[in-house]
matplotlib code that plots the C-alpha trace (Angstrom):
import matplotlib.pyplot as plt

x = [72.8, 73.3, 72.9, 69.6, 71.1, 72.5, 71.7, 69.7, 71.2, 68.9, 68.9, 70.4, 67.8, 69.5, 69.4, 65.8, 65.0, 66.9, 64.8, 61.5, 61.1, 62.1, 59.4, 58.4, 57.9, 61.7, 61.7, 59.2, 61.4, 64.3, 61.8, 59.9, 63.2, 64.2, 60.8, 61.1, 64.7, 63.8, 61.0, 63.3, 66.0, 63.8, 60.6, 60.4, 59.7, 56.3, 55.5, 56.1, 53.7, 50.8, 47.5, 49.3, 51.0, 47.7, 48.0, 49.2, 52.0, 52.8, 56.5, 56.9, 60.5, 60.1, 63.3, 62.3, 59.7, 57.9, 56.8, 56.2, 53.3, 54.6, 52.3, 54.1, 52.0, 54.0, 53.1, 53.6, 55.3, 55.4, 56.9, 55.2, 56.6, 53.9, 54.0, 51.5, 50.4, 46.8, 44.4, 43.3, 46.6, 46.6, 49.8, 51.8, 55.4, 57.0, 60.6, 63.9, 65.0, 68.1, 65.8, 63.5, 66.5, 68.3, 65.5, 65.5, 69.3, 69.5, 71.5, 68.7, 66.3, 62.7, 61.6, 64.3, 63.4, 59.8, 60.4, 62.9, 60.2, 62.4, 59.5, 55.8, 53.5, 49.7, 47.2, 47.1, 49.7, 49.4, 50.3, 53.1, 54.6, 54.2, 56.2, 58.8, 59.3, 59.4, 62.0, 64.1, 64.1, 65.0, 68.2, 67.9, 71.0, 69.3, 72.6, 73.8, 70.4, 70.3, 73.9, 74.4, 73.1, 76.1, 78.6, 82.2, 81.1, 79.0, 81.8, 83.3, 79.9, 79.0, 82.2, 81.4, 77.9, 79.1, 81.5, 78.8, 76.5, 79.1, 79.9, 76.1, 76.0, 78.9, 77.3, 74.0, 75.7, 77.6, 74.4, 72.7, 75.7, 75.8, 72.1, 72.5, 71.8, 74.1]
y = [105.9, 105.5, 108.6, 108.9, 107.8, 104.6, 101.3, 98.8, 95.4, 92.6, 88.9, 87.3, 85.4, 82.0, 82.3, 83.4, 80.4, 78.0, 79.3, 78.7, 75.1, 75.9, 74.8, 78.0, 76.0, 75.9, 79.7, 80.0, 79.0, 81.5, 84.2, 83.6, 83.8, 87.0, 88.6, 87.8, 88.9, 92.3, 92.7, 91.9, 94.2, 97.0, 97.2, 100.9, 99.9, 98.4, 101.3, 103.8, 101.9, 102.5, 101.3, 100.4, 97.4, 95.5, 96.1, 93.5, 94.6, 92.7, 92.8, 91.7, 91.3, 91.5, 89.6, 86.5, 83.8, 84.5, 87.3, 88.0, 89.0, 91.1, 91.4, 93.6, 92.7, 93.5, 90.3, 88.0, 89.6, 87.4, 87.3, 84.7, 83.6, 83.2, 82.4, 85.2, 88.0, 87.8, 90.5, 91.6, 93.4, 96.9, 97.9, 96.3, 97.3, 95.9, 96.2, 94.4, 92.5, 94.8, 97.9, 96.4, 95.3, 98.5, 100.5, 98.5, 98.8, 102.4, 101.8, 103.3, 106.2, 105.1, 108.3, 108.2, 104.6, 105.5, 108.5, 106.6, 103.9, 101.2, 100.7, 100.5, 101.0, 100.8, 100.7, 102.6, 105.3, 106.3, 102.8, 102.7, 106.0, 104.8, 101.6, 103.5, 106.0, 103.3, 101.3, 104.4, 105.4, 101.9, 101.7, 97.9, 96.0, 92.9, 91.2, 91.4, 90.3, 87.3, 86.3, 86.8, 83.3, 81.9, 83.2, 83.4, 82.6, 85.7, 88.2, 86.2, 85.6, 89.3, 90.3, 87.7, 89.0, 92.6, 91.6, 89.7, 92.7, 95.1, 92.9, 92.7, 96.4, 96.7, 94.2, 96.1, 99.4, 97.9, 96.5, 99.9, 101.7, 99.2, 99.9, 103.7, 105.3, 108.3]
z = [-65.3, -69.0, -71.2, -73.1, -76.4, -75.0, -76.8, -74.7, -74.9, -76.0, -75.3, -78.5, -80.5, -80.2, -76.4, -76.4, -78.7, -76.4, -73.5, -75.3, -74.1, -70.5, -68.1, -66.3, -63.1, -62.8, -62.6, -59.8, -56.8, -57.6, -58.5, -55.2, -53.3, -55.1, -54.3, -50.6, -50.4, -52.0, -49.5, -46.6, -47.8, -49.0, -47.0, -47.9, -51.5, -50.4, -48.1, -50.9, -53.2, -50.8, -52.3, -55.5, -53.7, -54.4, -58.2, -60.7, -63.0, -66.3, -67.2, -70.8, -71.9, -75.6, -76.2, -74.1, -74.9, -71.5, -69.3, -65.6, -63.4, -60.5, -57.4, -54.9, -51.9, -48.8, -46.9, -49.9, -52.9, -56.0, -59.5, -61.6, -65.0, -67.7, -71.4, -72.1, -69.9, -68.6, -69.7, -66.2, -65.3, -63.9, -65.8, -68.6, -69.3, -72.4, -73.6, -73.8, -70.7, -70.5, -70.3, -67.6, -65.5, -66.2, -64.7, -61.5, -60.9, -62.1, -65.3, -67.5, -67.0, -67.4, -69.0, -71.6, -72.4, -72.7, -74.9, -77.1, -77.5, -76.0, -73.5, -74.1, -71.2, -70.8, -68.0, -64.7, -65.0, -61.4, -60.3, -62.8, -61.5, -58.0, -58.8, -60.7, -57.9, -55.3, -57.3, -57.9, -54.3, -53.1, -55.1, -55.6, -56.6, -58.2, -58.9, -55.3, -54.0, -56.4, -55.9, -52.2, -51.2, -53.2, -50.6, -51.9, -55.4, -55.6, -56.4, -59.3, -60.7, -60.4, -62.2, -65.0, -65.3, -65.6, -68.4, -70.3, -69.9, -71.1, -74.1, -74.9, -74.8, -77.2, -79.6, -79.5, -80.1, -83.1, -84.6, -84.2, -85.9, -88.8, -89.5, -89.4, -92.7, -92.2]

ax = plt.figure().add_subplot(projection="3d")
ax.plot(x, y, z, "-o")
ax.set_aspect("equal")
plt.show()
C-alpha cells in the first residue's frame, strides 16, 4: 500500500480526450466479463456485502469522460459504463481512475484518499463501508483477473502495465513537485 502522501496518477488529458468519442457499448462486454470473473473468483465479496449487494454504486473517474454504475448483485453483478451518473444511486465515489483502481488492488488506502480529498463520496455511508471492507478482504487482483483469459500473453502485458503505471506515478509526482510553493 502506498504511503498517505503518495501522488495518485491520473489519466493524461490527451488520452481522456481521445476516449471521449468512444462508444460505451464497446466497454460493456469486457466489463460484464470482468464482473462475472470477479464473482466467480471472489464469492466471499458478495457474501460480505450482505444487504448492500442490492445497492447501486456510482464510480466516477474524474479524469475520464465517462463513469460506471456498479451493481454487485451476487447472481448477476454488473458494471455499466455511462456518460453521466444517474441521480438514483445509493453511493457515489469520485476521484482519479488511479485512486479508484488503487483501492481495489490495495495500492492505496481509501481513508487516506478520502482525507487527502483525492476521493469524494456521498450517499449511503454504511453501504460504502460495506463495499470497501468487502473489497479489502477479497484482495482482488484486477490485472490478473482481466488479463488471465489472454493466456501466455498475460504476463508480458501485466509487466508492461506495471511499467506504464509506475511511469504515470512518476509524472504525477513530478507535476506535484513543480507546483509546490516551498
